[in-house]
Steps between C-alpha positions, in 0.01 A plus 500: 500500500157581641210522256269802468139374473332833440420838638346504845428872507612841372537768764419853391586801711208751495423833664131436549378142552132583448552704178734252334302205639192626321692483166590132559147414622260724315689542167686172465243289682728334754322437832657656806600234751524721807758733653761437764709747700850384589598739779869404517537575124279814524293386207142402410464247223207414281485178297332444160506131390532433131330211317828308459564489880749783539418824674552875469609636838460875545725648769417834659717667767337569836789727603741728308797308642385161355700320233206545264483875555873525433463289185224725364697812590801378308341314206129586496213256510563170322619144525680442828564128480409177323468187715541164332375157594798268509540129522623356835444820698690818569740351756642251247520768232689734732751222579556448126553872439738531798708212354515663164608831645753339730660311207538807271 
């Protein structure tokens, strides 16, 4: 079975990237590492690296039809996903999981 090496990043759905970003930067002291808009996902992301090498990724919708807007509408702001670092890469891990599911 594949081995989880740690947390790569935690994705948090937010309504206002600037407002929530100031909490992570100004209050918690994590430096902002830029923003990126991903047009096909209708989202703008902001990254805040942590001292241990993982990151906080804030996700703000750029359109009310985006997956993030729908998530916030249904569940409110909060953790959207946790991404792990895994040994031997995602492709190998997916193959292992597919085998497990197939054999159940």
